[in-house]
C-alpha positions in Angstrom: 3.7 29.9 -19.8 6.0 27.0 -19.3 4.9 23.6 -18.6 6.3 20.3 -17.0 7.3 19.1 -20.3 9.7 22.0 -21.0 11.1 22.2 -17.3 12.0 18.2 -17.3 14.3 18.9 -20.6 18.0 18.2 -20.8 20.1 20.4 -22.6 23.0 18.4 -23.8 25.9 20.6 -23.3 24.6 20.7 -19.4 24.2 17.1 -18.6 27.2 17.0 -16.1 26.4 20.5 -15.1 22.7 19.5 -14.0 23.6 16.1 -12.6 24.9 18.2 -9.7 21.6 20.2 -8.9 19.8 18.3 -5.9 16.8 16.7 -6.3 14.8 19.2 -4.5 16.5 22.1 -6.6 15.3 19.7 -9.8 11.7 19.2 -8.4 11.6 22.3 -5.9 7.6 21.1 -5.4 9.1 18.4 -3.0 10.0 21.0 -0.8 6.2 22.5 -0.3 4.9 19.5 1.2 6.6 20.6 4.4 9.4 18.0 5.2 9.8 13.9 4.1 8.6 12.8 7.6 5.3 11.3 9.0 4.3 14.9 7.3 1.0 16.0 4.9 2.0 15.4 1.2 -1.2 17.3 0.2 -0.1 20.7 -1.7 -2.6 23.2 -3.1 -2.2 23.4 -7.5 -0.7 26.7 -6.7 2.5 25.7 -5.1 2.8 22.9 -6.8 3.1 25.7 -10.0 4.8 28.0 -8.4 7.5 25.1 -7.9 7.6 24.0 -11.3 8.0 27.6 -12.7 11.0 28.2 -9.6 12.5 25.2 -11.1 12.6 26.2 -15.1 13.9 29.6 -14.1 16.6 27.6 -12.1 17.4 25.5 -15.0 17.4 27.7 -17.9 19.7 30.0 -15.6 22.2 27.0 -15.3 21.8 26.5 -19.0 22.5 30.3 -20.4 25.8 30.0 -18.4 27.6 27.8 -20.5 29.0 29.0 -24.1 27.5 28.0 -27.0 24.6 26.3 -25.5 22.3 23.8 -28.0 18.9 24.4 -28.5 16.9 22.1 -26.2 15.8 18.4 -28.1 12.4 17.6 -28.6 11.0 15.2 -25.5 10.1 12.8 -27.8 13.4 12.3 -29.1 14.7 12.1 -26.1 16.1 8.3 -25.2 16.7 8.3 -21.9 17.1 4.8 -19.5 14.0 4.4 -17.9 13.6 4.5 -14.0 11.5 1.6 -12.4 8.9 2.5 -9.9 7.1 -0.1 -8.1 4.2 -0.2 -5.9 3.0 -2.0 -2.4 2.7 -5.6 -4.8 6.3 -5.6 -5.6 8.2 -3.5 -3.3 8.8 -6.1 -1.2 12.3 -7.9 0.0 11.3 -11.3 -1.1 10.3 -10.0 -4.8 14.2 -9.6 -5.3 14.0 -13.2 -5.4 12.5 -13.8 -8.8 16.2 -11.9 -10.1 18.7 -14.5 -9.0 19.6 -15.4 -12.7 19.8 -11.2 -13.2 21.5 -9.7 -10.5 21.0 -6.2 -9.6 18.5 -5.8 -12.0 16.2 -3.9 -9.4 18.8 -1.5 -8.2 18.0 1.9 -8.0 13.5 1.0 -8.4 11.9 2.9 -6.2 8.0 2.4 -4.6 5.5 3.4 -2.0 4.1 1.3 0.3 1.8 1.6 3.1 3.8 1.7 6.0 4.3 3.1 9.4 7.8 3.7 10.6 7.6 0.3 12.8 9.3 0.2 16.4 12.5 -1.6 16.9 10.2 -3.8 19.7 7.7 -4.6 17.6 9.5 -6.0 14.8 11.9 -7.9 17.5 8.7 -9.6 18.6 8.1 -10.4 15.2 11.2 -11.6 14.5 11.1 -13.7 17.9 7.9 -16.0 16.2 9.6 -16.2 12.6 13.7 -15.8 12.6 14.0 -16.0 8.9 11.4 -12.6 8.3 12.5 -11.4 5.3 10.6 -7.6 5.6 7.5 -6.0 7.6 5.1 -5.6 4.7 1.5 -4.9 6.1 2.8 -6.5 9.3 1.4 -3.6 11.2 -1.5 -3.6 9.5 -2.4 -7.5 10.1 -1.9 -7.2 13.8 -4.3 -3.9 14.3 -6.9 -5.7 12.2 -6.9 -8.7 14.5 -6.3 -6.6 17.6 -9.2 -4.3 16.7 -12.0 -7.5 16.6 -11.0 -8.9 19.8 -11.7 -5.3 21.4 -15.0 -5.0 19.1 -16.1 -8.6 20.2 -15.0 -7.5 24.3 -16.8 -4.3 23.9 -19.6 -5.8 22.2 -19.9 -8.8 24.3 -21.0 -11.4 22.4 -18.9 -13.3 19.2 -22.1 -12.6 17.0 -20.7 -11.3 13.5 -23.3 -8.2 13.4 -22.6 -7.3 16.4 -18.8 -6.8 16.6 -19.4 -5.4 13.1 -20.9 -2.0 15.5 -17.9 -2.0 17.5 -15.3 -1.7 15.3 -15.3 2.3 14.3 -16.3 2.7 17.5 -12.8 1.0 19.3 -11.0 3.3 17.5 -12.2 6.7 17.9 -13.3 8.3 21.2 -12.6 7.4 24.6 -9.8 6.3 27.1 -6.6 6.1 24.7 -4.5 2.6 24.8 -1.7 1.0 23.2 -1.1 -2.2 23.5 -3.6 -5.4 23.0 -3.4 -6.0 27.3 -3.9 -2.9 28.4 -7.4 -2.3 25.8 -9.0 -5.7 26.2 -8.8 -4.5 30.5 -10.6 -1.2 29.5 -13.7 -3.4 26.9 -13.4 -5.8 29.9 -14.7 -3.1 32.0 -17.2 -1.3 29.6 -14.6 1.6 29.4 -15.3 3.5 25.8 -11.8 3.2 24.3 -9.3 4.8 21.7 -7.2 2.1 20.3 -4.3 3.1 19.2 -1.5 0.5 17.7 1.3 -0.1 15.3 -0.4 0.8 11.9 -3.2 2.7 13.3 -1.7 6.0 14.9 -3.4 9.2 14.0 -6.9 9.2 12.9 -9.0 6.6 14.1 -11.8 5.2 11.4 -13.9 6.6 9.0 -17.5 6.0 8.4 -16.7 3.9 5.3 -14.2 1.5 8.2 -11.2 2.6 6.8 -8.4 4.6 8.4 -8.6 8.1 8.1 -5.1 9.1 8.2 -2.0 6.8 7.0 1.1 6.6 6.4 3.6 5.9 3.0 7.0 4.8 2.8 9.2 5.2 0.0 11.3 2.3 -0.9 14.4 1.2 -2.6 16.4 -1.9 -4.4 19.8 -2.1 -3.8 22.3 -3.2 -5.8 21.4 -6.6 -4.2 17.8 -6.2 -5.2 17.1 -5.9 -1.6 15.4 -3.0 -0.1 17.6 -0.3 1.5 16.0 0.6 4.5 18.9 3.4 5.0 16.9 5.2 1.9 13.7 4.7 3.6 11.2 7.9 3.6 8.2 8.1 5.4 5.4 10.4 4.4 1.8 10.8 6.4 -1.3 11.6 4.4 -5.0 11.6 5.1 -7.2 13.6 7.4 -8.1 13.3 11.0 -11.3 15.3 10.7 -12.7 12.3 8.5 -12.9 10.2 11.7 -16.4 8.9 12.5 -17.9 10.6 15.0 -21.0 8.3 15.1 -22.0 6.4 18.1 -22.2 2.5 17.9 -25.1 0.3 20.3 -23.8 -0.1 23.6 -22.2 -3.5 24.4 -20.6 -4.7 27.7 -18.8 -7.3 29.5 -20.3 -10.9 29.9 -18.3 -11.9 32.3 -16.6 -15.2 30.1 -20.4 -16.7 29.6 -20.1 -16.4 25.7 -18.9 -18.8 23.5 -15.0 -18.5 22.2 -14.1 -15.9 19.6 -12.8 -17.9 16.5 -10.8 -15.5 14.3 -10.1 -16.9 10.0 -7.6 -16.4 7.8 -8.1 -15.4 4.5 -4.6 -14.9 3.3 -1.9 -15.1 0.1 -0.2 -18.2 1.3 -0.2 -19.0 -2.7 -0.6 -17.5 -5.5 0.6 -14.0 -7.6 0.3 -12.4 -4.3 2.6 -15.1 -2.0 5.5 -12.8 -1.7 3.1 -10.8 0.9 2.2 -13.7 2.9 5.2 -14.2 5.7 4.8 -10.9 7.1 1.2 -11.0 7.1 1.0 -14.6 8.7 3.9 -13.6 11.6 1.8 -10.4 12.2 -1.3 -12.6 13.0 0.5 -15.5 15.2 1.7 -12.5 17.1 -1.8 -10.6 17.9 -3.3 -13.9 18.9 -0.6 -15.1 20.9 -0.7 -11.7 22.7 -4.4 -11.2 22.9 -4.5 -14.6 24.8 -1.5 -13.8 27.2 -3.9 -10.7 27.9 -6.7 -13.3 29.1 -8.2 -13.5 25.5 -11.9 -12.5 24.9 -14.9 -13.3 27.1 -12.1 -15.1 29.5 -11.2 -17.4 26.8 -8.6 -17.8 24.4 -9.4 -16.5 20.9 -8.8 -19.2 18.2 -7.0 -18.3 15.1 -8.1 -20.8 11.8 -5.8 -20.6 9.2 -6.9 -20.4 5.5 -5.9 -19.6 2.2 -7.0 -16.9 -0.5 -4.7 -18.6 -3.0 -4.9 -14.8 -5.1 -7.3 -16.9 -6.9 -11.6 -16.2 -6.2 -12.2 -20.1 -6.5 -9.4 -21.2 -3.5 -10.8 -17.9 -1.2 -14.2 -19.2 -2.0 -13.5 -22.4 -0.8 -11.7 -20.9 2.1 -14.6 -18.7 3.2 -16.8 -21.7 2.8 -14.4 -23.5 5.5 -14.9 -20.7 8.0 -18.3 -20.4 7.5 -18.9 -24.4 8.5 -16.3 -23.5 11.2 -18.1 -21.1 12.9 -15.8 -18.2 12.8 -16.8 -14.6 13.3 -14.3 -12.3 12.0 -12.2 -13.5 8.7 -9.0 -11.6 8.4 -8.1 -10.7 4.7 -8.6 -11.1 1.5 -5.2 -10.3 0.1 -5.7 -8.6 -3.0 -8.9 -6.4 -3.6 -10.1 -8.0 -6.4 -10.1 -11.1 -4.4 -12.2 -9.5 -1.3 -14.6 -8.3 -4.2 -15.1 -11.4 -5.1 -15.8 -13.4 -1.5 -17.9 -10.4 -0.3 -21.2 -11.7 -1.4 -20.7 -14.6 0.2 -19.4 -13.4 3.7 -22.0 -10.9 3.8 -24.4 -13.3 2.8 -23.2 -15.7 5.9 -23.0 -12.1 8.3 -19.9 -12.4 9.1 -17.0 -9.7 9.2 -14.4 -9.4 6.4 -11.5 -7.4 7.2 -8.6 -6.6 5.0 -5.2 -5.7 6.4 -4.1 -4.6 2.8 -6.8 -4.1 0.2 -6.3 -0.8 -1.4 -9.0 -0.8 -4.4 -10.5 2.6 -3.2 -13.8 1.6 -4.4 -14.3 -0.8 -1.8 -14.8 2.6 0.4 -18.4 2.6 -1.2 -19.0 -1.2 -1.6 -22.3 -2.9 -0.6 -21.2 -4.7 2.3 -24.2 -4.3 4.8 -21.7 -2.5 7.5 -19.5 -6.0 7.2 -16.5 -4.8 5.6 -13.3 -3.2 7.0 -9.5 -2.1 6.6 -6.5 -1.6 8.3 -4.6 -0.5 4.7 -5.6 3.0 3.6 -7.6 3.5 0.1 -5.1 3.9 -3.1 -6.3 7.4 -3.5 -3.8 8.3 -1.2 -1.0 6.0 -2.4 -1.9 7.6 -5.6 -0.5 10.9 -4.3 2.4 9.2 -2.5 3.0 7.9 -5.9 2.9 10.5 -8.2 5.7 12.5 -5.9 8.0 9.8 -5.8 8.1 10.0 -9.5 7.5 14.2 -10.1 10.9 14.3 -7.8 12.9 13.0 -10.8 11.5 14.7 -13.1 11.1 12.9 -15.9 9.5 13.6 -19.1 7.5 10.7 -20.5 5.4 8.2 -18.0 4.1 4.7 -18.8 1.7 2.9 -16.1 1.8 -1.0 -16.3 -1.2 -2.6 -14.2 -2.8 -5.9 -13.8 -6.3 -5.6 -15.8 -8.1 -5.8 -11.9 -9.5 -3.5 -9.3 -6.2 -2.9 -7.6 -4.2 -2.5 -10.8 -6.7 -0.5 -12.6 -7.7 1.8 -9.4 -3.8 2.7 -8.9 -3.2 3.5 -12.3 -5.6 5.7 -12.7 -5.2 7.4 -9.3 -1.5 7.7 -10.2 -2.6 9.3 -14.1 -4.5 11.7 -12.3 -2.0 13.4 -9.5 0.7 13.5 -12.2 -1.8 15.6 -14.6 -2.9 17.5 -11.6 0.2 18.1 -10.8 0.9 19.7 -14.7 2.1 16.9 -16.2 1.3 16.8 -20.1 -1.2 14.2 -20.8 0.3 13.1 -24.2 3.5 12.3 -22.1 1.8 9.4 -20.2 0.9 6.0 -21.0 -1.0 3.6 -19.6 -0.5 0.2 -20.3 -2.7 -3.3 -18.7 -2.1 -7.1 -18.7 -4.6 -9.7 -17.6 -3.3 -11.5 -14.3 -1.6 -14.7 -14.2 -3.9 -17.4 -13.4 -3.4 -20.9 -11.7 -3.9 -22.8 -15.3 -1.5 -20.1 -16.9 0.8 -18.8 -14.4 3.7 -17.5 -17.5 2.7 -14.1 -18.5 3.7 -13.3 -22.7 4.6 -9.7 -22.2 6.6 -9.7 -25.3 4.0 -7.2 -27.2 3.5 -4.9 -24.6 7.3 -4.6 -23.7 7.8 -3.5 -27.5 4.9 -1.1 -27.4 6.7 0.8 -24.1 10.2 0.6 -25.5 9.0 2.6 -28.4 6.9 5.2 -27.0 10.7 5.7 -25.1 9.3 6.6 -21.4 12.1 7.5 -18.8 10.0 6.1 -16.3 7.9 3.0 -16.5 5.5 2.6 -12.9 4.9 -1.5 -12.7 1.8 -2.0 -10.8 1.4 -5.7 -10.1 2.2 -8.2 -7.5 4.6 -11.1 -8.2 4.4 -11.2 -12.0 5.5 -8.0 -11.9 9.3 -9.9 -12.4 7.9 -11.2 -15.8 7.1 -7.7 -16.7 10.2 -6.3 -15.9 12.6 -8.9 -17.6 10.3 -8.5 -20.8 11.2 -5.3 -21.0 15.1 -5.9 -20.4 14.6 -9.0 -23.7 13.1 -6.4 -25.6 16.3 -4.0 -25.2 14.8 -1.1 -23.1 17.4 0.4 -21.3 17.0 0.3 -17.2 18.3 3.0 -15.4 20.0 1.5 -12.1 
């Protein structure tokens, strides 16, 4: 039986001919996903195996048409330039700024991020507040997290965190559909059951675990200027609307403005490894607060935003949480990194506050012991693992190395991608996994020399880097080790 290894072998005498075969012909499984725009990407294993077999026949047919065709090389002796792949932590325009001294290093790098096709109107509203905004990563998720929190408070009729938590899932499912802060707040004030559909939450509502039942992913590409090429962005839907919760919350009601103001605190990565993702989240938070207050606020009072830094560091984040507890916030928006949310969650739960992240993707957070106080608008990495595997398999690599930071986000996503590649028929022995310790404020630089040499000696033709801003150091180490990057 033909395996993926044989399908992806290149024949020396026919590389020029094979280069003219479209990506869909070389890896036909893409065609079985039902399209590239906002459609489910999950396919049956049988369909994918059929696609692989079809591709094999096509490749072998073309190879057989030439004269004196040489035998194929063994997969482990093929030396090809390696394609770079990234994830939501580094597929950001500001990541390209790390390569000012090596212009074009990221050209051709591709990867995924949770991202809905944003309307021109939403982007224009963000730009009106922050004209120099570099990109929009997690902007929709941040905006929705704050609006949902405000709606849940209005629906609950109180700023008591536990009562707000009881209403968060509810305002995303059932009832009258509404799509703006103004329209939804009007329904909540009237005591009308509502279903918020906003910027990132466009199809299914939240699950029992307090996270989206469906999601949209974007496949992003860096161009020769080390910036994302918007013209190449593709969107793929994932998830299942049937997973949306059907549980009914305790009844709430309007208080006619008798409650104290609602305070929402930020726990976002102003500094640290994930600071490259901060600008769009900050802009979206400012826009959400502005539009909620323009619509009358909550309890007929303006919502107060209390900014705070998570530092991409547990100690910084814990200090910020303490400040928010003392300031009397009801909901904390953050943290940026999944590992930081795990670190502060015990203190947040003990204080009885809501922790609502716009960008945590660690799959394990779906079952964390949170006493019903943790929520997120970002989808689980179980879904992103499938999206990333699809992106990689389109290129038909024969050997993949997955490099990940050693934390719950990095190793979790690394495992999900590896599982999805194996499920698609990729040989287990052709997948190499490497981890590294994330940098700290005391030691911000990573010495990845040994890891880079290890990867180079393995001869992969695809390298996936799962990390944040420090991913630049990983890529530079690979280049310094003499590994040829395919641009």
